[in-house]
N, C-alpha and C positions, 0 to 999 in steps of 0.2 A: 862345562864353562858357565851355562847359562844359572847351575846351583851356585857356584861359587860368588857369582855374581849377585844374586837373590841374596847370599848369606850374607855379603859384604855390606848390601844395603840396609839388612836387619841392622847389623853392629852399629852401624853410622846412627841410625835411627835411634835406638837404645841409646847411644851415647849423648845425643842431642837431648833426648828427655832427661836423663840422669843432670846435664849439665845447668837444664830449666830446674830442675828439682833442688840442684846446689844452689841455685842463684836466689831462688824462693826463699831458703831456707838461712842464706846469710845475715850476717847481721851490721853489713855496710849501711849505714842509712842516707849515704851522700846521694841527693839528688841528681838525676838524669840531666846531664846538657842541656839537652831539648825545652825542660821544664825551667833551667835559669834563663835561655833567650826567652821563653814566651813570657816569664814576671818582668823581665826589663822593656820588652816592646810596651808593655800597658801601661807604663810611666807617660803621663800627659804631660807635653811641650810646655814649657816656662812661658808666660804672659809676658809680651811687651807691652811696654808703658809709651803709649803714645803721646808724642810733643810735636809742636810746629815750629817751624823756622821761617820766618817772612824775609824775602831776599830784598836788597834795595834796588833792582833792576833784574832785566829779564835774564836767564841763565845765559853766562860766556864763559871764557875761560878762567876768569877770575872766582868762578864758583866751581869749577873741575872737582878738586878738593873735596868739597861736598858730595857730590855725585861718586866720586869714590869710594868714599866712606858709606854712602846707603847702598850702592850695587854690590860691594865688595864683602857685607855683611860687617861693617865694623861697627856700625850702631846695634845691629842686631845682638851684637856680642855682648853689648853693654845693658842689653835686656830693653831698648828703645826702639820703637815704631815712628821714624821721623816723616814727617809731612816737610816736604820743601816746596815753596810756592812764591809766586811773585803776587804781592796784593795790588789792587786796585790803585790805590794810591801809595806808594814807597815813603813817601814823605811824611808818612803818619806813622811808619816803622816803631819809631820809638814809643809813641802815645798807645799804641796796642799792646806793646811788650809792658810795659809800666804798667797799664790797666790790668793785666793777665788776660787779654784775649790771644796774646801770642805768647809761646814761652820764651824763645829766642828771636832775635832780629839781626839784619846787617845795617850799619849806619856808619857814621863819618865822624871823626872824634872834633870839627868845630861844632856840630848840630848837637852832638852830645851835651856839650857845655853849655851850649844856650838852652837846651832843654832843663838840665837840671836846674839851672836857676830860674826857670819859671815851676818848679815843682814837680816836674816830670821824674820818678825815681826809677831812672835806667842805669845800669852800670855796665861798662865794657870790661868783658870776662876774658879776651883774647886778642890780641890786633891781628887781622887778616893780612894787610901791606904794611909794611915797616914806613914806608915814604910815600910822597905825594903822587898822584898821577893824573890829579887836576893840572891844568897848564892854560897857558893864553897861545891862542894859534892865529894865525894870518896865512894868507896865498903867498906863496913864494914870490910870485912878483910883484906884491904888493908897496912892496919898500918897508913894509913895518916888520923889523928885526928886534927890536929892545923896547921896552915899555915906553920910554919916550917919544917913540914914534907913534904911539897910540894919541900924541894929542890933537883933539877936535874930531876924534875918529868916531864911530859908531863901534860900540862893542856888544854884541849878543850874550847873554846869559840864560840859564836854565830859570833862573827865580829863586834859589837859596838864599837864606839870609846871609851867608858865610861869604859869597862870591863877592859882593862888594867890598867886603873888610878885605878879601885876597889881592884883588887888583890893586885897590886903592894903595896898599904897603909897595905891591910891587911898581906901583907909578911914585908914589913918593920916594922910592928908593933912588929914582934918577930924578927928582926934583919937580914933580907933577901929583896932582890928587886928582881923586877921582871927578869931581868938578871939571878937569879938564878934557872927559870924553863924556858920549852920550851913550848911558845903558838902555839896552832893549831887551825886554824880555822876550826872548824865542822859545821857551819851552825847552824840551830835550831834545829839538830838531834843529841843533847848533851846527852840524855838517851841511845840511842844505840851507841853511841860514847865510854862511859862509859862501859855499861854492857860488850861489846865486847871488853873490854880492849885496845883498840885502843889510848885511853888517860888514865892517872892516876887519873884526877881528873876533874873536868868541872867547869866553871863560866858561870853565866847568866839563872840559874836552877832556878824555884819557889818552895821555900820549901813546900807552900802549893798545889802543883800539880804536877811536876816531881819527886819530892820523892817518892810521894804516888803512881805515875805510876811506878815506879821501884819496890815499895815493892809488889804492884798487881802480878809482873812478876816473885815474888821470889827472889828478892835483897833488903838486906838492905843496910842502907847506912849511913855514917857519913855525919852530914849536920854541917859548918860552918857560922854562920849568921854574915853578914859584920857589922853591928851595934855595935856587941860584939866583934869585932876585928879591932878595930880602925881606921872605916870610919864611918864620922858623920851621925847621923840619917838623912834621907830623905825620899820624897814621892816618891814611886815607880811609881806611876799612876795619871798621872794630864790629865785632862780634858784641851782643849786649843781651843782658837777663837784666829782670828786674830785681831790685832789693829785697823784694818781699818773697821771691824764688830762691835767691841765693842763701838767704836766712831760713828758710822754712823747708825746701827743698834741694840741699847742698849734693846731696847724692846723685838727683837727677842731673843737676849741672856738671857737675864731675864726670859722669859718665858721658854726658854729651861732648863735653871737651875733649875727652879720651877718644870718642870715635871721630871726632873732626881732626884733632891731631893725626890720628894714624892717615886718614885720608890724606893730608895735604902732606905727610912724608914720602907718602907715594907719588903723588903730583911733582911734589921738587926732584924727587930722585928721576923722574920719566915724565915732565911735562906734556909731551907730544902723546904720549899715550893716554893722558888723563885727558886731553881734550878730545880724543880719538874714542875715548867710553862716553864723555859727555854727549859727542853725535852722534852715538848708540841711542843712548837715552832721549836726547834732545834733537831731532833729523833736520831742526831749522837751524842749526848751527852753522855758521859760515866758516870754513876751515880755511878760506885765503884771507881772513881776519884772525882767528884765533890762532891758527898755527904759528905765523912769525909774532903775534901779540903775546902767547904765553912764554915764548923765549924770551922776551923782555921783561916778563913779569915775574917770572919763576923767581929771579935772584931776590926779589922786593919782598917774595914769602918769607925768606930764610933771617934769621938775627942774627946779631954777633956772637951770642952768647951760644948759640946753637937751641935754643929753646924756643919750637914754635910757638908764636903767638903773645911772645914775652912784651911787657909793654915797662920804658923806662920812664921811672917816677920824674926825672929832670924834664925831660921831654912834654909829659902833661903840664909841669909847672910853667916851663917855657913859653908853652902855646897859650897857657891860661891868660897870663902876664900879657902876653902879644895882644888877647882879644881884650883886655882891660885897657891897653893904651890905645887900640883901634876905636875903641867905643862901644864893643860889641858885648861884653860883660863889664859888670860894676864890680865884681872881686874876683880874684883869684885864688880866695880861699879854700873852694871846694874841690881844687884840682887832685889831690891826692884821693877823694872817696869817688871821684869818678872811672877811676879803675879797680881792678882786683887781680892780682895775679896768682893767688893762690891756687887757679885750678890749672891753669898751664904748668905749676909748679910740680903740682902731684899727676900729672898728664904723661911725663917725659921721663 
């Protein structure tokens, strides 16, 4: 029995040797799978292009689509390493973008038109919010319900050049002018100034954010929407790039717009999930404000034609005409040059 076992072992060994010899003498030059795997693993990863994005305010629900794009790799898929940050002075975003110190920035349609007339070469490449968020607010028990109720009252404002024009139009809509109120610069401490009754009303506060923070503090507000009181419908927030960037690095602009579009498409589909992601990245996010706020805000990200970021030529022209009529612009001829739809067209 032991002999048979030993003999079988010898036969097996001989067969193994013959198989090795046959393999060595074979003519098949195909590389082994292991060699192929090693070759692939040595390839260097593609280098990402660094770009900066200056926000208009601290991160909140309106920025959630940007952080979705960052966290889910949509910018990286486009070859971009995007730094999203809050500048020390958000009012300078148009200047820093036009000068090339920032690649992209978030600003406002009225401020962009004013800046361009002053020679600041920034262009809106997409509209993030399709309708005004800015509004006039008063305490519910103040008796100030309509613009005409503001006569003789103090109105707190953050000091942006367009705010006086906006409230002046709302007042004129009901037979008054800005001379009928006292404007008070309170910076961005709008809600504290209102609830402490240092002012009777405020302009510049967002009805999807500050109004909710006031409610959470136990204060009910009256809200006067601008587009319902004589102000032409406008894009509250726009994404801007410089004319130089658009002319000389259009591929970077296009890649960025594609990433932003994907992020906001996710946010529109599930706004609360987008805010939850923002909370993970920015723990200071107040969900008691942002969760109800984003439910109001998300419909304003959507466009009538389904193309995220789309901008209507007529809306730019009408608003520029209004700014001329209100004495804020000297000409509306630049309205068409202030925005560029080509990148959103190619991103959807």
